C-alpha positions in Angstrom: -2.5 7.9 9.8 -4.1 7.3 6.5 -2.5 5.3 3.7 -2.1 7.8 0.8 -2.9 5.5 -2.0 -6.1 3.9 -0.7 -9.2 5.9 -1.6 -11.4 4.4 1.1 -8.9 5.6 3.7 -8.5 2.6 6.0 -6.2 3.3 8.9 -2.9 1.4 8.9 -3.2 0.3 12.5 -6.0 -2.1 11.8 -5.9 -5.7 13.0 -5.1 -8.5 10.5 -8.6 -9.3 9.2 -9.2 -5.6 8.3 -5.7 -5.4 7.0 -6.5 -8.2 4.6 -9.4 -6.1 3.3 -7.1 -3.2 3.0 -4.6 -5.3 1.0 -7.3 -6.5 -1.3 -8.4 -2.9 -1.9 -4.8 -2.0 -2.8 -4.5 -4.8 -5.3 -8.1 -4.5 -6.4 -8.9 -8.1 -5.6 -12.4 -9.3 -4.8 -13.1 -10.6 -1.3 -14.0 -14.2 -1.0 -16.8 -15.4 1.2 -15.8 -16.5 4.6 -18.5 -19.2 4.7 -17.2 -22.8 4.9 -17.3 -24.7 1.7 -17.0 -28.4 0.9 -13.4 -29.2 -0.2 -13.2 -30.4 -3.8 -11.4 -33.7 -4.5 -7.9 -33.8 -6.0 -9.5 -35.0 -9.3 -12.1 -32.3 -9.5 -9.5 -29.6 -8.7 -7.3 -30.9 -11.6 -10.3 -31.0 -13.9 -11.3 -27.4 -13.1 -7.8 -25.9 -12.5 -6.8 -23.2 -15.0 -3.1 -24.0 -14.4 -3.6 -27.7 -15.1 -5.4 -26.7 -18.3 -2.5 -24.5 -19.3 0.1 -27.2 -18.5 -2.0 -29.8 -20.5 -2.3 -27.4 -23.5 -6.1 -27.0 -23.1 -5.8 -23.3 -22.5 -3.6 -20.8 -24.2 -0.9 -18.9 -22.3 2.2 -16.9 -23.0 4.9 -19.3 -22.0 8.2 -17.9 -21.0 10.2 -20.8 -19.7 9.8 -24.4 -18.8 11.5 -27.7 -17.9 10.0 -31.1 -17.2 8.5 -30.1 -13.8 7.9 -26.3 -14.0 6.2 -23.8 -16.3 6.5 -20.0 -16.3 3.7 -17.9 -18.0 2.7 -14.3 -18.1 -0.1 -13.4 -15.7 -3.3 -12.4 -17.5 -3.9 -9.7 -14.8 -0.5 -8.1 -14.6 0.5 -5.7 -11.8 3.4 -4.6 -14.1 4.8 -5.3 -17.5 6.2 -8.9 -17.5 4.4 -10.0 -14.3 4.7 -13.8 -14.5 3.6 -16.9 -12.7 5.9 -19.9 -12.0 3.9 -23.0 -11.6 4.7 -26.7 -11.0 3.3 -29.0 -13.7 1.8 -31.3 -11.1 -1.3 -30.1 -9.3 -0.2 -29.4 -5.7 -2.0 -26.7 -3.7 0.9 -25.5 -1.5 4.6 -25.1 -2.4 5.7 -26.8 0.8 3.8 -29.9 -0.3 6.0 -30.3 -3.5 8.7 -32.8 -3.7 12.3 -31.6 -3.2 12.9 -32.0 -6.9 9.8 -30.0 -7.8 10.7 -27.2 -5.3 14.2 -27.1 -6.8 12.8 -26.8 -10.3 10.2 -24.2 -9.2 12.8 -21.9 -7.6 15.4 -22.6 -10.4 12.7 -21.4 -12.9 11.9 -18.4 -10.8 15.6 -17.4 -10.7 16.1 -17.9 -14.4 13.0 -15.8 -15.3 13.8 -13.1 -12.8 17.3 -12.7 -14.3 15.7 -12.5 -17.8 13.3 -9.9 -16.5 16.1 -7.8 -15.1 18.0 -8.0 -18.4 15.0 -7.2 -20.6 12.8 -4.9 -18.5 15.3 -3.1 -16.3 13.1 -2.9 -13.2 14.6 -1.9 -9.8 14.0 -5.4 -8.6 11.8 -8.5 -9.0 9.1 -8.9 -6.3 8.5 -12.5 -5.5 5.3 -13.6 -3.8 3.6 -17.0 -3.2 0.2 -17.3 -1.6 -2.1 -19.7 -3.4 -5.5 -18.9 -2.0 -7.4 -17.8 -5.1 -6.2 -20.7 -7.3 -5.3 -23.8 -5.3 -2.4 -24.8 -7.5 1.1 -23.7 -6.3 2.2 -20.6 -8.0 4.9 -17.9 -7.5 4.3 -14.3 -8.6 7.3 -12.7 -10.2 6.6 -9.0 -10.6 9.1 -6.5 -12.1 9.0 -3.7 -9.6 10.0 -0.1 -9.6 10.2 1.9 -6.4 6.8 3.6 -5.8 4.7 1.4 -8.0 1.7 -0.6 -6.7 3.6 -3.6 -5.4 6.3 -1.5 -3.8 3.6 0.6 -2.0 1.8 -2.6 -0.9 4.8 -4.1 0.7 5.8 -0.8 2.2 2.4 -0.7 3.8 2.8 -4.3 5.0 6.1 -3.4 6.6 4.4 -0.5 8.4 1.7 -3.0 9.6 4.3 -5.4 10.8 6.2 -2.8 12.7 3.3 -0.8 14.2 0.9 -2.9 16.4 1.9 -3.3 20.0 0.4 -6.8 20.0 3.2 -7.9 17.7 5.9 -6.4 19.9 6.0 -9.5 22.1 7.0 -11.6 19.1 10.2 -9.6 18.7 11.3 -10.3 22.3 14.3 -12.6 22.6 12.4 -15.2 24.7 9.7 -15.4 22.1 12.2 -15.6 19.2 14.1 -18.5 21.0 10.8 -20.2 21.6 9.6 -20.0 18.0 13.0 -21.1 16.7 13.1 -24.1 19.1 9.5 -25.1 18.1 10.3 -25.0 14.4 13.6 -26.8 14.8 12.1 -29.6 16.8 9.1 -30.3 14.5 9.0 -33.5 12.6 7.4 -32.9 9.2 5.1 -35.7 7.9 
């Protein structure tokens, strides 16, 4: 089965590494080298971080909403009209490393901006996505989405991938679900 909107015609049943390539083709994202690199320090990340520069006013951005801890800006490479990024003002690579107060502010901002998008742009829904690999400063994508557009097609493809491979079938079994739930419940975060 070929994905109808990928010109290179990668099969949908590929394993995760190839699926990552497929997803990057869908979204027209360049592939990063898989070679190990030396991790930059927190200070060097902040000095070279585009989001830190925007927060500090050293770079221009179209600001939509902000409070003391969070800023929402338009994405300079939008997937749709109004595609925005919600970012904490403090440089933190992953959202789960934010303080409870910062997380509350981040998701409060995402909700406020999503409701503003619904009122002003009238999409079918607002897609929300957080990854953080290309820029190591927590950010949430808010993408006004209409059924059948690029983001909707991407997530429809991802859902097919999740449901298709037999190697994932074991994860859906009750015993595996109980085991995963117990493991997560019993973990003691640092």
